[in-house]
C-alpha positions, 0 to 999 in steps of 0.5 A: 435140870440143874448143872453141877455149879450155879451160874456166876454172879455176873451172869445173874446180873446180866439175866436180871438186867435183861428182864423188862420192868413189870410195870412199864416194860422198859429195860433201863434200871437205876439200881440192880443188886444181886445177892445169894439166895436165902436158905428158905428160898433156895429150898422152896423155889430152887433160887440161887440168886436174888435180884432187886431192881429199881426201874430207871423210868417209872421207879418200880422196885421188883424182885427176881429169883434166878436158879442155878441154870439161869432161869427166872423162877419168879418175878414180882 
């Protein structure tokens, strides 16, 4: 259930940092970039924030989609 206003960027960044690396399962990130979703991803998945994370342990780059309620809609 979506709220009236989406979560702020700072909250989306905290949610992204709290997501474990898909490869090594660590929570240490070298880089976290959170930006608004593209219109296509917003329409298809309900994504409001798009996060790109680079693991500080194994170097894996992963992407997260976060919806207006702060739920992760995809990770890959």
